[in-house]
C-alpha positions as CSV (number, residue, x, y, z in Angstrom):
1,M,45.5,-25.9,58.8
2,K,43.8,-26.0,55.4
3,K,40.3,-26.4,57.0
4,W,41.0,-23.3,59.2
5,C,42.0,-21.2,56.1
6,L,38.9,-22.3,54.3
7,F,36.7,-21.3,57.2
8,L,38.3,-17.8,57.3
9,C,37.7,-17.3,53.5
10,V,34.0,-18.3,53.8
11,Y,33.6,-16.0,56.9
12,A,35.2,-13.1,55.1
13,C,32.8,-13.5,52.1
14,L,29.8,-13.6,54.4
15,C,30.9,-10.4,56.1
16,L,31.4,-8.6,52.8
17,L,27.9,-9.6,51.6
18,A,26.4,-8.4,54.9
19,A,28.2,-5.0,54.5
20,C,26.8,-4.5,51.0
21,A,23.3,-5.3,52.1
22,A,23.7,-2.8,55.0
23,D,24.8,-0.1,52.6
24,G,21.5,-0.5,50.6
25,A,23.1,-2.0,47.4
26,P,20.3,-3.5,45.3
27,T,19.9,-7.2,45.2
28,L,19.1,-9.1,42.0
29,E,15.4,-8.8,42.6
30,E,15.6,-5.1,43.2
31,T,17.4,-4.2,40.0
32,P,14.9,-2.5,37.7
33,A,14.3,-4.3,34.4
34,E,15.6,-2.5,31.3
35,E,12.7,-0.8,29.4
36,T,12.1,-1.8,25.8
37,A,12.4,1.1,23.4
38,E,9.3,1.8,21.2
39,S,9.4,2.9,17.6
40,T,6.9,4.5,15.3
41,V,6.2,4.3,11.6
42,V,3.7,6.4,9.7
43,C,1.8,4.7,6.9
44,R,-1.1,5.4,4.6
45,V,-4.0,2.8,4.6
46,I,-4.3,1.5,1.0
47,S,-6.9,-1.2,1.3
48,E,-8.4,-3.9,3.5
49,L,-8.0,-7.6,3.1
50,E,-10.6,-10.2,3.8
51,G,-10.5,-10.9,7.6
52,G,-10.0,-7.2,8.5
53,S,-6.2,-6.9,7.9
54,L,-5.0,-3.6,6.4
55,I,-2.6,-3.0,3.6
56,L,-0.3,-0.1,4.4
57,A,2.2,2.0,2.4
58,E,5.0,3.7,4.5
59,Q,5.0,7.4,4.0
60,D,8.2,9.5,3.2
61,R,9.8,6.4,1.7
62,D,9.9,5.0,-1.8
63,A,9.4,1.5,-0.5
64,G,7.6,0.0,2.5
65,L,4.7,-2.4,2.2
66,Y,3.0,-3.7,5.4
67,T,0.0,-5.7,6.5
68,L,-1.6,-5.0,9.9
69,S,-4.4,-6.6,11.9
70,L,-6.6,-4.4,14.0
71,A,-7.5,-7.2,16.3
72,D,-6.7,-6.7,20.0
73,K,-5.0,-3.3,19.4
74,A,-5.5,0.0,21.1
75,V,-6.9,2.2,18.3
76,T,-7.6,5.9,18.1
77,L,-9.0,8.1,15.3
78,D,-7.9,11.8,15.3
79,G,-7.0,11.4,19.0
80,A,-10.3,9.8,20.2
81,D,-10.9,6.2,21.0
82,F,-12.1,4.2,18.0
83,D,-13.7,0.8,17.8
84,P,-13.6,-0.5,14.3
85,A,-16.2,-3.2,15.1
86,A,-18.8,-0.7,16.5
87,P,-21.9,-0.2,14.3
88,G,-21.5,2.9,12.1
89,A,-17.9,3.3,13.1
90,Y,-16.8,4.3,9.6
91,Q,-19.6,6.7,8.7
92,A,-17.8,9.8,9.9
93,L,-14.7,9.0,7.7
94,P,-14.4,10.9,4.4
95,G,-14.7,7.7,2.4
96,E,-16.6,5.7,5.0
97,S,-13.5,3.6,5.2
98,L,-10.0,3.7,6.7
99,A,-8.6,3.6,3.2
100,G,-6.9,7.0,2.6
101,T,-6.2,7.8,6.3
102,T,-2.7,7.8,7.8
103,V,-1.8,5.7,10.8
104,T,1.0,6.0,13.2
105,V,2.0,2.5,14.3
106,T,3.7,2.3,17.7
107,F,5.5,-1.0,18.3
108,S,8.2,-2.4,20.5
109,G,9.2,-5.7,18.9
110,G,10.8,-4.7,15.6
111,I,9.8,-5.1,12.0
112,Q,9.1,-8.6,10.6
113,E,11.3,-9.1,7.6
114,S,8.6,-10.8,5.5
115,W,6.8,-9.7,2.4
116,P,4.7,-7.8,3.0
117,M,6.4,-6.7,6.2
118,G,4.7,-6.6,9.6
119,F,5.1,-5.1,13.1
120,S,5.9,-7.0,16.3
121,G,4.6,-5.9,19.6
122,V,2.2,-3.3,18.4
123,T,1.1,-1.1,21.4
124,A,-0.9,1.6,19.7
125,L,-2.5,2.6,16.4
126,D,-3.4,6.2,15.8
127,F,-5.4,6.9,12.6
128,S,-5.7,10.4,11.3
129,T,-7.9,12.1,8.6
130,E,-5.7,15.3,8.6
131,D,-3.8,14.2,5.5
132,F,-6.6,12.1,3.9
133,D,-5.9,10.9,0.4
134,D,-7.7,7.9,-1.1
135,T,-6.2,8.0,-4.6
136,C,-5.0,4.5,-4.2
137,R,-8.6,3.4,-3.4
138,L,-9.8,5.2,-6.5
139,Y,-7.2,3.4,-8.7
140,L,-8.0,0.0,-7.2
141,D,-11.7,0.6,-8.2
142,V,-10.6,1.5,-11.7
143,L,-8.4,-1.6,-12.0
144,E,-11.2,-3.8,-10.7
145,D,-13.6,-2.3,-13.3
146,L,-11.0,-3.0,-16.0
147,W,-10.7,-6.6,-14.7
148,N,-14.4,-7.1,-15.2
149,A,-14.5,-5.5,-18.7
150,D,-13.9,-8.1,-21.5
151,G,-13.2,-10.9,-19.1
152,A,-11.8,-13.1,-21.9
153,L,-8.5,-11.2,-21.5
154,N,-8.2,-12.4,-18.0
155,E,-8.7,-16.1,-18.7
156,N,-6.1,-18.6,-17.5
157,L,-3.8,-15.9,-16.1
158,T,-0.9,-17.1,-14.0
159,E,1.0,-13.8,-14.1
160,L,0.0,-10.2,-13.6
161,A,1.7,-6.9,-13.9
162,L,0.9,-3.2,-13.1
163,D,2.4,-0.1,-14.5
164,L,1.6,2.9,-12.3
165,T,4.8,4.8,-13.0
166,T,3.0,7.6,-14.7
167,T,0.8,8.4,-11.8
168,G,1.4,10.6,-8.8
169,L,1.6,7.7,-6.4
170,T,4.8,7.2,-4.3
171,G,6.9,4.1,-4.8
172,S,5.5,2.4,-1.6
173,E,1.9,3.3,-2.7
174,R,2.4,1.7,-6.1
175,E,3.8,-1.4,-4.5
176,A,0.8,-1.6,-2.1
177,V,-1.7,-1.1,-4.9
178,A,-0.1,-3.9,-7.0
179,Y,-0.1,-6.2,-4.0
180,A,-3.7,-5.4,-3.1
181,F,-4.9,-5.9,-6.7
182,G,-3.1,-9.2,-7.1
183,A,-4.3,-10.5,-3.8
184,A,-7.9,-9.8,-4.8
185,H,-7.5,-12.2,-7.7
186,G,-5.2,-14.8,-6.1
187,L,-2.1,-13.7,-8.0
188,M,1.2,-12.1,-7.1
189,A,1.3,-8.9,-9.2
190,M,4.6,-7.5,-10.2
191,E,5.4,-3.9,-11.0
192,A,6.7,-3.5,-14.6
193,T,6.4,-1.4,-17.7
194,F,5.7,-3.0,-21.1
195,E,9.4,-2.5,-22.1
196,E,10.6,-4.2,-19.0
197,L,8.3,-7.2,-19.6
198,V,9.7,-7.5,-23.1
199,D,13.3,-7.2,-21.9
200,Q,12.7,-9.8,-19.1
201,G,11.2,-12.3,-21.5
202,Y,7.6,-12.3,-20.2
203,V,6.3,-10.7,-23.5
204,S,7.3,-12.4,-26.7
205,A,8.0,-10.4,-29.9
206,T,7.4,-12.2,-33.2
207,P,8.5,-10.5,-36.5
208,L,5.5,-9.7,-38.8
209,P,5.6,-11.0,-42.4
210,A,6.6,-8.6,-45.1
211,S,7.8,-6.1,-42.5
212,G,10.7,-4.7,-44.5
213,S,14.4,-5.3,-44.1
214,G,17.4,-3.8,-42.3
215,E,16.8,-1.2,-39.6
216,E,13.1,-0.9,-40.6
217,A,12.4,-4.6,-39.8
218,D,13.8,-4.0,-36.3
219,A,11.4,-1.2,-35.5
220,P,8.9,-2.1,-32.7
221,E,5.8,-1.7,-34.9
222,H,7.1,-4.6,-37.1
223,F,6.6,-7.2,-34.3
224,F,3.6,-9.0,-32.9
225,Y,3.7,-8.8,-29.1
226,E,2.1,-11.4,-26.8
227,W,2.0,-12.2,-23.1
228,E,0.7,-15.7,-23.2
229,D,0.4,-16.3,-19.4
230,G,-0.2,-12.8,-18.2
231,C,-1.9,-9.4,-18.5
232,L,-0.5,-5.9,-18.0
233,F,-2.7,-3.3,-16.3
234,S,-1.8,0.4,-16.5
235,I,-3.0,3.8,-15.4
236,T,-1.6,7.0,-17.0
237,E,-2.4,10.4,-15.5
238,A,-3.0,13.1,-18.1
239,D,-1.6,16.6,-18.0
240,E,-4.8,18.3,-19.1
241,P,-6.5,20.1,-16.2
242,V,-10.0,19.3,-15.1
243,I,-12.4,22.2,-15.7
244,F,-15.3,22.5,-13.2
245,N,-18.8,23.6,-14.0
246,E,-20.1,24.9,-10.7
247,A,-23.7,25.1,-12.0
248,A,-23.7,21.5,-12.9
249,M,-22.5,20.6,-9.4
250,G,-25.6,22.2,-7.9
251,P,-26.2,25.2,-5.7
252,Q,-23.5,26.1,-3.2
253,T,-24.2,27.5,0.2
254,G,-22.0,29.1,2.8
255,D,-18.2,29.2,2.2
256,E,-16.9,28.6,-1.3
257,V,-16.3,24.9,-2.0
258,H,-13.0,24.0,-3.5
259,Y,-12.7,21.0,-5.9
260,E,-9.8,18.9,-7.1
261,G,-9.9,16.9,-10.3
262,I,-7.8,14.2,-11.9
263,R,-7.8,13.0,-15.5
264,F,-6.3,9.6,-16.6
265,N,-6.4,6.7,-19.1
266,A,-6.5,3.1,-18.0
267,G,-6.1,-0.1,-19.8
268,K,-5.2,-3.8,-19.8
269,W,-3.1,-5.5,-22.5
270,R,-2.4,-9.1,-23.4
271,T,-1.4,-9.1,-27.1
272,S,-1.0,-6.6,-29.9
273,L,-4.6,-7.5,-30.9
274,A,-6.1,-8.0,-27.4
275,A,-6.4,-4.9,-25.2
276,Y,-9.1,-2.9,-23.5
277,I,-8.9,0.8,-22.7
278,F,-10.8,3.3,-20.6
279,S,-10.1,6.6,-22.3
280,N,-10.1,10.2,-20.9
281,C,-11.4,9.3,-17.4
282,T,-12.2,12.0,-14.9
283,A,-12.6,12.0,-11.1
284,V,-13.5,14.8,-8.8
285,R,-13.4,15.4,-5.1
286,T,-13.8,18.2,-2.6
287,A,-10.5,19.3,-1.2
288,G,-9.6,16.9,1.7
289,G,-12.4,14.6,0.9
290,A,-12.8,11.2,-0.9
291,W,-12.7,10.8,-4.6
292,G,-16.2,10.3,-6.1
293,D,-17.2,8.0,-8.9
294,Y,-15.1,8.5,-12.0
295,T,-16.4,9.0,-15.6
296,V,-15.1,7.3,-18.8
297,E,-15.4,9.3,-22.0
298,A,-14.8,6.3,-24.3
299,E,-14.1,2.6,-24.1
300,M,-11.9,1.1,-26.8
301,V,-11.2,-2.6,-27.7
302,S,-8.3,-3.9,-29.7
């Protein structure tokens, strides 16, 4: 009797499966696979590392540092196919480099929670010159020139800091510039002001002899400051406008040319008696173009 009941159960199941197939119900193989959703992030290209990877700063956010390889990626520039490895590929760019362009990164695998961050499953990279701005590239050039000036200040460094808080760069751009500058010299640069370095114990403060007493002795100017293992680099943008001399820029033809200017001071500091300063620097660019070479009115040594 039990065998007969088992036979009826099996037969009923087979009939049910046959009826489903006849009604056109999809089998396991016929069920469409779920599509993976794609995401996009817009970044500005800050610099290029050795090996061709780019350093990116996310736009419209105060933080967001990424590295990105161009290898084996579908790349476009202003909507047209772009091959970064082709001879003369960068000549048409404002600064003959991708630095300063924006890039829309399309990816399907999420963001890698590393530092710097990365993208998984990149499917497309669309670079654009519409909102070109290579101020970060300009400031990296300034910082590199400072590094090479009075090289004794850079000897035996194990720590490095940048203060770009008084520039027009966004938080993510400042972070990216610090990372790029540090990486160029084999160091992990931190973002910090002089006051923060003192508060955090990186910079020591030693009272000077015969510096008074009471409240007067506690004033900052009565201490000798020193960062034994590190050096602080800083750039400070000035409020004074840049005045253009059209005649000095040469004859103009066609439509009127519009210029943009920026004025700033830059310096590196290691102790109260060891610093180097580029004073009253000026850079100029045509609107929408790349910054040209900057000038330094005076160099000062402490």
